[in-house]
N, C-alpha and C positions, 0 to 999 in steps of 0.2 A: 573725298568720300562723304556722302550725305549721312547725317547722324541717324536718320530713321531706319536705315538698314542695319546699323550696329546694335541698337537696343533690342530689336526683335529676337535675335538669337540669344542675347544675354538674358532676356526675360524668360525664354523657354528653359535656359540652363538654371536659372534661379528657381523656377517653379519645380523643375525636375529634382533639384537638390532638396527642396523643402519636402516634396513627397517622399523621397527616400529617407530623410531624417525623421519623418513622422511614423515610420513603420514600427509596429509593436515588436518588442523583444519577445522571443519565444520563451514560454515558461519552462523552468527547469523541471526535470522529471523527479518525482518522489523516489527516494531510495530507502527501502526498508530491509533490514537484515535481522533474521531470526537465528537464535542459537537454542537448540533443544537438547536437554540432557536425556539420558535414557529414562524410560518410564520407570516409576518406582511405586512402592506401596501397592503392588499388584495383588489383587484378590479375584476370586471368580466374578464378583459383581462390581469392581471398581479399579481404577488406575489413576495415578497422579503424574502429571507432566510438569517439569520445571522448564520454563522458557525465559529467554531474554530477547528483547526487541530494541533495536537502535534505528533511528530514522532522522532524515533531514527535514521532516515536516511534522506537523502536529498530529498525533494519533488520537482520534476521538473515541475509538473502541478497539479492544484487542481481546484475544482469547483463543480457544481451540474449537475448530469445527470437526465433526466426526460423522461417520456413517458405517453401517454394516453391509451396505450394498454398493456404494460408490467408492472406488479406490482413490479418487481425488475429491474428497468432500469439499463442499462449499458451505457458506453460512445458510443456504437454503435447505441443507440437510438438517443437521442438529448443531447447535453451537452453545458454548458456555462462555459468557463474557467475563473478563477480568478487569474491567475498568478502562481507563484511558492513560495516555502518556507512554513514555519509554521506560525501559528498565526491566528488572526481573519480576516474574510473576509465576504462580503455579495454579494449575487447574486440575481438579479431580473429576473424572467422569464416573458417575454412579449409576446404579440400577442397570448395569450391563447384564446381558444374558450369558450364562456360562457356556463354554465351548462354541463361542461365536467369534468370528474374526471381525475386528473393528479397524477402520482406517481413520487416522486423525492427523491434523496438521494445524499449525497456528494461523491466525488471520489478524489483520490490522486494517482499520478503516481510517481514512484521513479526509 
């Protein structure tokens, strides 16, 4: 068997293995877990939330976003930042309008 027929399939196999081995690994998904205690220090104009955040990534900003119109508020509604990192934090919403329903939820940016 001539040698020139043997090396061509081997060359394709080697190139194929190299291409497969150079594939990028998929990035892992960020996992962020919030724990919120009941609202406390409730008054007609303010309320305080105690929050805990755990994550497998670096948190660059965290806090509470809220709205009186959007029942799933985002940071484009209103937000109060409470710094960065994981752990416990509390946020007080102030200047609220009495007899108004507010929707609030924690957020984290990474």
